[in-house]
C-alpha positions as CSV (number, residue, x, y, z in Angstrom):
1,M,-52.3,-85.0,-8.6
2,F,-48.9,-83.9,-10.0
3,K,-46.6,-87.0,-9.9
4,G,-44.9,-87.5,-13.3
5,K,-46.3,-84.3,-14.8
6,N,-44.3,-81.5,-16.5
7,F,-44.5,-77.9,-15.2
8,L,-44.2,-75.8,-18.4
9,K,-46.8,-73.0,-18.1
10,L,-49.5,-72.1,-15.6
11,I,-52.3,-72.2,-18.2
12,D,-51.9,-76.0,-18.1
13,F,-53.1,-76.1,-14.4
14,S,-56.3,-75.5,-12.6
15,T,-57.0,-72.9,-9.9
16,D,-57.1,-75.8,-7.3
17,E,-53.8,-77.2,-8.6
18,I,-52.0,-73.9,-8.4
19,T,-53.4,-73.4,-4.9
20,A,-52.1,-76.9,-3.9
21,L,-48.6,-76.0,-5.1
22,L,-48.7,-72.8,-3.1
23,D,-49.9,-74.7,0.0
24,L,-47.1,-77.2,-0.4
25,A,-44.6,-74.4,-0.8
26,A,-45.8,-72.8,2.4
27,D,-45.5,-76.1,4.2
28,L,-42.0,-76.8,2.9
29,K,-41.0,-73.2,3.8
30,A,-42.2,-73.6,7.3
31,K,-40.2,-76.9,7.6
32,K,-37.0,-75.2,6.4
33,K,-37.5,-72.3,8.8
34,H,-37.9,-74.7,11.7
35,G,-35.0,-76.9,10.7
36,I,-37.3,-79.9,9.9
37,P,-35.6,-82.3,7.4
38,H,-37.7,-82.8,4.2
39,D,-35.3,-84.8,2.0
40,I,-38.2,-86.8,0.5
41,C,-36.5,-87.1,-2.9
42,R,-33.3,-88.7,-1.6
43,G,-31.7,-90.9,-4.3
44,K,-33.1,-88.9,-7.2
45,N,-31.0,-86.8,-9.6
46,I,-31.9,-83.7,-11.6
47,A,-30.3,-81.9,-14.5
48,L,-30.5,-78.1,-14.8
49,I,-30.1,-76.8,-18.4
50,F,-29.3,-73.1,-18.5
51,E,-29.1,-71.6,-22.0
52,K,-29.7,-68.3,-20.3
53,T,-27.8,-67.7,-17.1
54,S,-29.5,-66.7,-13.8
55,T,-28.7,-66.0,-10.2
56,R,-32.1,-66.7,-8.5
57,T,-33.3,-69.5,-10.7
58,R,-30.0,-71.5,-10.5
59,C,-29.6,-71.0,-6.8
60,S,-33.2,-71.8,-6.1
61,F,-33.2,-75.0,-8.1
62,E,-29.9,-76.1,-6.6
63,V,-30.7,-75.5,-3.0
64,A,-34.2,-76.8,-3.4
65,G,-32.7,-80.0,-4.9
66,Y,-30.2,-80.4,-2.1
67,D,-32.8,-79.8,0.6
68,L,-35.0,-82.5,-1.0
69,G,-32.0,-84.9,-0.9
70,M,-31.2,-85.0,-4.6
71,G,-28.1,-84.9,-6.7
72,V,-27.9,-81.8,-9.0
73,T,-26.1,-81.4,-12.3
74,Y,-25.8,-77.8,-13.7
75,L,-25.3,-77.5,-17.5
76,D,-24.4,-74.0,-18.6
77,P,-24.6,-72.7,-22.2
78,T,-21.3,-74.5,-23.0
79,G,-22.1,-77.7,-21.1
80,S,-24.7,-79.2,-23.4
81,Q,-25.1,-80.0,-27.1
82,I,-28.8,-79.3,-27.0
83,G,-29.9,-78.0,-30.4
84,K,-26.3,-77.9,-31.7
85,K,-24.8,-81.4,-32.2
86,E,-27.9,-83.1,-30.8
87,S,-31.5,-82.5,-31.4
88,I,-33.8,-81.4,-28.5
89,A,-35.7,-84.7,-28.8
90,D,-32.5,-86.8,-28.6
91,T,-31.2,-84.7,-25.7
92,A,-34.5,-85.2,-23.8
93,R,-34.4,-89.0,-24.3
94,V,-30.7,-89.2,-23.2
95,L,-31.1,-87.1,-20.1
96,G,-34.4,-88.8,-19.3
97,R,-32.6,-92.1,-19.1
98,I,-30.0,-90.6,-16.6
99,Y,-32.0,-88.1,-14.6
100,D,-35.3,-88.1,-12.7
101,G,-36.2,-84.6,-13.6
102,I,-35.0,-81.8,-16.0
103,E,-35.1,-78.0,-15.7
104,Y,-34.8,-75.8,-18.8
105,R,-34.1,-72.1,-18.9
106,G,-33.6,-70.5,-22.2
107,Y,-35.3,-69.4,-25.4
108,G,-38.5,-70.4,-27.1
109,Q,-41.4,-72.2,-25.3
110,E,-41.4,-74.8,-28.0
111,I,-38.0,-76.0,-26.7
112,V,-39.2,-76.8,-23.2
113,E,-42.4,-78.3,-24.7
114,E,-40.4,-80.7,-26.8
115,L,-38.2,-81.6,-23.9
116,G,-41.3,-82.4,-22.0
117,K,-42.7,-84.5,-24.8
118,Y,-39.7,-86.8,-25.2
119,A,-37.9,-86.9,-21.8
120,G,-40.2,-89.4,-20.0
121,V,-39.5,-87.6,-16.7
122,P,-40.9,-84.4,-15.3
123,V,-39.6,-81.2,-17.1
124,W,-39.7,-77.8,-15.4
125,N,-39.7,-74.4,-17.1
126,G,-37.2,-72.2,-15.5
127,L,-37.9,-69.4,-18.0
128,T,-38.6,-69.1,-21.7
129,N,-39.3,-66.1,-23.9
130,E,-43.0,-66.6,-23.5
131,F,-43.5,-67.9,-19.9
132,H,-41.9,-67.9,-16.5
133,P,-44.3,-70.1,-14.3
134,T,-42.0,-70.7,-11.4
135,Q,-41.6,-67.0,-10.9
136,I,-45.3,-66.5,-10.8
137,L,-45.7,-69.2,-8.0
138,A,-43.1,-67.3,-6.0
139,D,-44.9,-64.0,-6.6
140,F,-48.3,-65.4,-5.6
141,L,-46.9,-67.0,-2.5
142,T,-45.4,-63.6,-1.5
143,V,-48.7,-61.8,-2.2
144,R,-50.7,-64.4,-0.2
145,E,-48.3,-64.0,2.7
146,R,-48.8,-60.3,2.7
147,F,-52.5,-60.0,2.1
148,G,-53.8,-63.5,3.2
149,T,-55.5,-64.1,-0.1
150,L,-55.1,-63.9,-3.8
151,K,-58.8,-63.6,-4.8
152,G,-59.7,-60.0,-5.6
153,I,-56.2,-58.6,-5.3
154,K,-55.5,-56.0,-8.0
155,L,-52.0,-56.4,-9.6
156,V,-50.7,-53.8,-12.1
157,Y,-47.8,-54.7,-14.3
158,C,-46.0,-51.6,-15.5
159,G,-43.8,-51.7,-18.6
160,D,-43.3,-54.1,-21.5
161,A,-46.1,-56.7,-21.1
162,R,-45.4,-58.6,-24.3
163,Y,-43.1,-61.3,-23.0
164,N,-42.7,-63.9,-20.2
165,M,-43.5,-61.8,-17.2
166,G,-46.5,-59.9,-18.6
167,N,-47.9,-63.1,-20.1
168,S,-47.4,-65.2,-17.0
169,L,-48.8,-62.7,-14.6
170,M,-51.8,-62.2,-16.8
171,V,-52.4,-66.0,-16.9
172,G,-51.8,-66.4,-13.2
173,C,-54.2,-63.6,-12.3
174,A,-56.8,-65.0,-14.5
175,K,-56.4,-68.5,-12.9
176,M,-56.6,-67.2,-9.4
177,G,-59.5,-64.7,-9.6
178,M,-57.3,-61.6,-9.4
179,D,-57.6,-58.3,-11.1
180,F,-54.8,-57.8,-13.7
181,V,-53.9,-54.6,-15.4
182,A,-51.2,-54.1,-18.0
183,A,-50.0,-50.4,-17.8
184,A,-48.1,-49.7,-21.0
185,P,-48.3,-48.1,-24.4
186,E,-50.7,-50.2,-26.6
187,K,-47.9,-51.7,-28.7
188,Y,-46.5,-53.2,-25.5
189,F,-49.7,-55.1,-24.5
190,P,-49.7,-58.9,-24.4
191,D,-50.5,-61.1,-27.4
192,K,-54.2,-60.9,-28.4
193,A,-54.6,-64.6,-28.7
194,L,-53.3,-65.1,-25.1
195,I,-55.6,-62.3,-23.9
196,A,-58.6,-64.1,-25.4
197,Q,-57.6,-67.3,-23.6
198,C,-57.2,-65.5,-20.3
199,E,-60.6,-63.8,-20.7
200,E,-62.3,-67.2,-21.1
201,I,-60.5,-68.4,-17.9
202,A,-61.5,-65.2,-16.1
203,K,-65.2,-65.9,-16.8
204,E,-64.9,-68.9,-14.6
205,T,-62.8,-67.4,-11.8
206,G,-64.2,-63.9,-11.5
207,A,-60.9,-62.3,-12.5
208,T,-60.7,-59.1,-14.5
209,L,-58.2,-58.1,-17.2
210,S,-57.6,-54.5,-18.1
211,F,-55.1,-52.7,-20.5
212,E,-54.4,-49.1,-19.7
213,S,-52.1,-46.6,-21.2
214,D,-52.5,-44.0,-18.4
215,P,-50.2,-45.2,-15.5
216,I,-52.0,-43.2,-12.8
217,K,-55.4,-44.5,-13.8
218,A,-54.0,-48.0,-14.0
219,V,-52.8,-48.1,-10.4
220,E,-55.9,-46.7,-8.8
221,N,-56.8,-49.0,-5.9
222,A,-53.9,-51.4,-6.8
223,N,-52.6,-53.7,-4.1
224,V,-49.5,-54.8,-6.1
225,I,-47.4,-52.7,-8.5
226,Y,-45.1,-55.0,-10.4
227,T,-42.4,-54.2,-13.0
228,D,-39.4,-55.9,-14.7
229,V,-36.4,-54.7,-16.7
230,W,-37.3,-53.0,-20.0
231,V,-34.8,-54.9,-22.1
232,S,-34.6,-58.7,-21.9
233,M,-31.5,-60.8,-22.0
234,G,-30.1,-61.2,-25.5
235,E,-31.7,-58.2,-27.0
236,P,-29.4,-55.7,-28.7
237,Y,-28.4,-52.4,-27.2
238,E,-30.2,-50.6,-30.1
239,V,-33.6,-51.3,-28.4
240,W,-32.6,-49.5,-25.2
241,E,-33.2,-46.0,-26.5
242,E,-36.6,-46.9,-27.9
243,R,-37.7,-48.6,-24.6
244,I,-36.5,-45.8,-22.4
245,K,-38.4,-43.3,-24.5
246,D,-41.6,-45.3,-24.7
247,L,-41.6,-46.7,-21.1
248,S,-40.3,-43.9,-18.9
249,P,-43.8,-42.7,-18.1
250,Y,-44.4,-46.2,-16.6
251,R,-41.4,-46.1,-14.3
252,V,-42.5,-47.0,-10.7
253,T,-41.9,-43.9,-8.7
254,K,-43.1,-42.8,-5.2
255,A,-45.8,-40.8,-6.9
256,L,-47.1,-43.8,-8.7
257,M,-47.0,-45.9,-5.5
258,D,-48.9,-43.1,-3.7
259,A,-51.6,-43.2,-6.4
260,A,-52.3,-46.8,-5.5
261,A,-54.1,-48.3,-2.5
262,D,-52.7,-47.4,0.9
263,N,-51.6,-51.0,1.4
264,A,-49.9,-51.3,-2.0
265,V,-46.6,-53.1,-2.3
266,F,-43.9,-53.1,-4.9
267,M,-42.7,-56.3,-6.6
268,H,-39.9,-57.0,-9.2
269,C,-38.6,-60.4,-10.4
270,L,-35.0,-59.0,-10.4
271,P,-32.4,-58.1,-11.4
272,A,-33.5,-54.4,-11.3
273,F,-32.0,-51.3,-12.8
274,H,-32.6,-49.0,-9.8
275,D,-29.1,-47.4,-9.5
276,L,-25.8,-47.2,-11.2
277,K,-24.1,-49.9,-9.1
278,T,-23.8,-52.5,-12.0
279,T,-21.8,-52.6,-15.2
280,I,-24.8,-52.2,-17.4
281,G,-26.3,-49.6,-15.1
282,K,-23.1,-47.5,-15.5
283,E,-23.1,-47.9,-19.3
284,M,-26.7,-46.9,-19.6
285,G,-26.3,-44.0,-17.2
286,E,-23.4,-42.6,-19.3
287,K,-25.2,-43.2,-22.6
288,F,-28.6,-41.9,-21.7
289,G,-28.1,-39.7,-18.7
290,I,-30.3,-41.7,-16.4
291,T,-29.7,-43.0,-12.9
292,E,-32.6,-45.6,-12.8
293,M,-34.9,-47.2,-15.2
294,E,-38.0,-49.2,-14.5
295,V,-38.1,-48.3,-10.8
296,T,-36.6,-45.6,-8.7
297,D,-34.1,-46.4,-6.0
298,E,-36.5,-44.7,-3.5
299,V,-39.2,-47.2,-4.2
300,F,-36.9,-50.2,-4.5
301,E,-35.4,-49.5,-1.1
302,S,-38.7,-48.5,0.6
303,E,-40.7,-50.4,3.2
304,R,-43.3,-51.1,0.5
305,S,-40.8,-53.1,-1.5
306,I,-41.1,-56.9,-0.9
307,V,-38.7,-57.9,-3.7
308,F,-36.4,-59.9,-1.4
309,D,-39.3,-61.8,0.2
310,E,-40.3,-62.6,-3.4
311,A,-36.7,-63.7,-4.3
312,E,-36.5,-66.1,-1.4
313,N,-39.8,-67.6,-2.3
314,R,-38.4,-68.7,-5.6
315,M,-36.7,-71.5,-3.7
316,H,-39.7,-72.6,-1.7
317,T,-42.1,-72.7,-4.7
318,I,-39.5,-74.4,-7.0
319,K,-39.0,-77.0,-4.2
320,A,-42.8,-77.6,-4.1
321,V,-42.9,-78.1,-7.9
322,M,-40.2,-80.7,-7.8
323,A,-41.5,-82.5,-4.7
324,A,-45.0,-82.6,-6.2
325,T,-44.0,-83.8,-9.7
326,L,-41.3,-86.3,-8.5
327,K,-43.0,-87.7,-5.4
328,G,-46.6,-86.6,-5.5
329,A,-46.0,-84.6,-2.3
330,V,-48.9,-82.5,-0.8
331,A,-49.1,-80.1,2.1
332,E,-49.4,-81.7,5.5
């Protein structure tokens, strides 16, 4: 089903295919928890291209690769000539002759699409400006573990829904028959063309898509309240003031959680600005007089927060993607 394929965005995959990846991830997670070896990709080698650094994505790909028995090469922003001295197409063709799979985390979706076109081996999207498909698999595995299903689950994304997380959650919910709500000012809603695509998918799966500027109304009967940082990597500090002003009403607070369903959980792809214990947090606190941004520390540290289950599942779902595309693995 997957052997030899790229994994670039969820919109490329069917509901059944996404379910199969989640099933495989659950199977591989169980094996790891029980100490059962699953080095089914022994002898293979993968390259990880990181034009944007990351803790969870890098560690997840590296440990998943090692667990599967593979050699792993990490290329940081200074470790590759991609797009500088060497074109993306040429880089893809070189690495494809040396490695069995390539991960890319960086900027435009067109870059990972071009890598996938020319590499001749599976290419995996570790994050682009537009999409973050491995994160959504981790999110959905976590939701399924908590609720036993994805179908009919209401997920509300609070904040800036114009970029990779808002886009990818909307696509994923449409594919899996979930109810997606973007809670944000109208100018922060996802791209209209992508919304139209997702609405067509939703007609087949029974999903619903909603866009709501009233946060309390948005979270009514919600099972999952999800948010992300308000300022993405690489954006200038000048945008912080605007985002804080526009998005503060959408901060995930205890009051917002209490307005959702009784079983509602909080999710965040991390890192989160929920206190002043980071360099950026201290800077923003001093500059804007705030102690938290997209989520309060009270919610982040509460029993309803499942962010660390979600973070762990990055590894298991990434492992499933690599095992499926390199070896055609399926759940046992």
